[in-house]
N, C-alpha and C positions, 0 to 999 in steps of 0.2 A: 560411486557418485550419488549424493542424496536426491531425493525426490525434488527438493526446492532447486538444486542445481539444474537438474533435468529439465525442470518447468521453466526456469529464467532462460536457458539455452533455447528451448523452443520458441518462447516469447520474442528472443532476440532475433532469430533467424526469421520468424514470422513478420516481425516489425521492418526487418531489411527489405524484404520481399514486397511487402506493401508500400513502403516508403518509395522504392524505386518505379514501381507502378505509378504511383501518384505523381511523382515530380516529372517523370518523363512524359506522362499523359497531360499534365500542366503546362509543360514546355510546348509539346507538339501542337495542343489544340488552344494554345494561348488562354488558358483558363487559371485566371489569378488565384481562385479559392481552391481549386484542385492542387495547385502548386504550393499554396500556404498550407493546406491538409497535410500534403506530402511532407513537408518540413516539420510540421508536428510529429507526424509519425516517425520521421527520422530522428528526431530528438529522443523519442521512445527507444529507439535502437541503442543511441548512444548512453542513454540512463540505465538501460538493461545491463550493458557492460559494466557501469559503475556500481549497480546493484550486486552484480556477480562478484565483483572485489570485496563489496562490504560484506556481503553474506558469507564469503570465505572467511575474512578476518574475525566476523563475529562468532565464528564457530571454534575459534582457538582456545586452549585451555587456559584456566585461570593462572595467573602467575604472581609472585610475592607482592607486587606493586597493583596489581589488578586482581584481587582475591574472588570478586564476583563475576569474573570472565569479561567477555568483549561484546556482549549483546547490544550494547547501546551504540555500537559502531553503526548498526543499520539506520539508526536516527540521523546520524552524521550524512551517510549516503543518501538518504531521502531528502535532507535538506539541500544536499548539492543538486539533486533532481529538481527540487522546487526552485533553485535559484536560475538553472539553465531555462527551466519552462518560463520563469518571469521575463528573461532577457529574449527569449524567442518571441514570446506573446508581444512584447513592446515592438519587436522587428516587424512581425506579421502586420500589425497595425499601421505602422508608419508607411511600409512598403505598399500597402494596399491603395493609397491614394495616387500612385504612380502607374497604377496598372491600366492598359487599354481593354475595354471589353469588346468581345467577340461572340459571334453564336457558335457554340461548339456542336459537333455533329451528335445525334441521339445515341450513336454507339458508345458514347461516354458513360451512358447508364449502365450498359453491360459491365463495363470495367468497373464502375463503382459497386455494383452488385457483387462482383466477385471478391473485391477487397473487404466489403461489409461482412460478407460470410468468413473469411478468413479470420478478421478483427474479432468477430462475435465468437468464433470457437475458441480462440485464445482466451477471451474474457471469461468464459465459462469454465474451462480447465484451471485457470489461475485461481479463480474465485473459490473453486471446490477445494483445491488443494491448499491454498493459503488459509482458508478456515480450518481444514483438517490438521494442519500442522502449526497453525498460529504464527504463520510467517508475516512479520510486519513489511518485509521487502515485496512479497507478492501482493499483499493487501494494497500498497501504495501502487504497484504497478497496475491493478485493476482500475484504481481511480484515475490514473493516467489514460488507461486505455479506453475507459468510459468517455472521457472527454473527446478522445480521438474518434470514437464511435458517433457521437453526436454531431461531430464536424463533418464526417462523412455524409450523413443524413442531410446535413445542410447543404453540402455540394450537390447532393441529387436534386434537391428542391431548386436550387440555383440554376442547375443545367435545364431544368424543366421549364423554369420562367424566362430563360433566355431565348427559347425557341418562339416566344411569343414578343420578343423585344421590337421587332420591324412592325408590329401592330400597336404595340403600348411602349412609346419611347422610353418612358420612365423605368421600365424593365432592364435597360440597358445597364443601370446602375447596381443591378442586383449581384453582380459578380464582386464589384467593390465592397458593397455593403456586406456581403457574404464573407469576404476575406477579414474584415475588419471584426465581425462577430466570431468567426473561429479564433482571430487573436485574442478577443476578449474572453472566450472560453478557456484558452490556454492560461491568461492571466489570472482568472478565477481559480483554476485548478493548482496554479502554483502557489497561490496564497493560503489555500487550504493545506497543501502539503507541508508548506513552511510552518504554519500556525500549529498544526498537529504535532509535526516531530520536534519543534522548538520545545513545547510543553513536555513532552516524553523525554527529551535529553535532558531537561532541568531535573526531572524525576517526578512521574506522574503514577498514582495509585489506579488500580482498576476499578471500575465503577459499575461494571456490568453485574447485576444483581445474581444471575444465574449462575455465574463463575464464582462468585464470593460465596454464595450459600452453598455450592457444591463442596468448596474446601471447608466451610464451617461445619457441615454436616459429616464430612469425613472425620474431622478432628473430634467433634463430639461423640462420635459413636465409639471413641475409645474408652476403655475401662479407667476409672478413676478420674476422667476429666469433668469437672462441674460447670466450668464457664469459660469463655474464651473471648479475646478481642484481637482481630486481625487486620493487616494492612498487606495487601498484595502490590508491590512495586514492579512496574513493568521494565523489563530488561530486553528489549527487542522480541525475539520470539519466544521467551521464557519469562518467569517471574522469580521474584526474592520475596520470601514471605516473612514477615516481622509477627510474631505471635506471643501475645500476652496469655500465659496459661494458668488458670485457677484450678487446683487439684484438691481432692478429698484430703481434709485436715487430719485424718486418721493415719494417712501415710508416712512411713519413715522415709528418712533421708535416701536410702538405698532404693526403694521403691520409687520414689519420686525421680531419682537420677535414670533407673531403667525405663520408666515411661517416657522421659524426655528424649533419651536416646533412641529408643523404639519409634517414638512419634516421628521424630527426625528423619529417620531412616525410611519409614513407611510413606512419608509425604513424598520424597524425593523419589522413591521407587514407583509410585504411582503415576503412571505416564500421563493418563488423562489430565491431571492436576498442571502438568507442565511447570513444576515448581523445582528449580535446581538448588537453591540456596535457602537455608531455614536458620533464622535467629529465634531463639525462645528464652522468653523471660517467664520464669515459675514463680508463682506465690500460692502459700498454703491459706486456705480460709480457716480461722479459729472459731470452733463453735463457742458461743458464749451460754 
């Protein structure tokens, strides 16, 4: 089982436990914002399952009709996640207007601290591993989880404010307002996920200078290479490289072919570059 799969399974179990705690707590203490927060976390659990399926399919080997593999399937599953969050956000906002506010016991804060620690630990782990293995699925999961973490902080603030609602009547509406804000956070997260993954699904090139320069420096260090022009195209957790290669004009055809084949092999073998497919266009500069 890959590190990505293990991390997703851990996140899925973690989200299920947290969502049950929040939803049950929201019902028992009649706290609408906590219930809404629990529904948000439960959506993370559902989307973790979808991401697991997407990650599994994206690792399939290339076929005759899909020569560059199935990496972009991750973007499709992430789009599904975004749509689920969009619908959930709308539901939370609308249902918030029908909640009756009550004063929850202060012990709710202990429950919220527990789920906060559980969620924060999952975010740290997913962020670290996602960056390490360049997993688009884990990166998207981190974005979802951050929104969930913020909403939990919001519920903590609401719980504290409700303790003073007998003295300040206006604070009775803090639970309703909080539920609406959680819904808006979910909506914002869904828009970001849909926008980012729609662009990547169409075909997006890497814009991070550090990544591009690392590839450029590696290629230009090879003997016979005079100049290059590169495009790194995102394919989920890996890249496809389109390389325009200018070689020394003194090289003969056999030498050009050898450099091209060796360079393609070395690029793919260089794991830190995370490039699986390479297309090379070679030109020889003619000295005048």
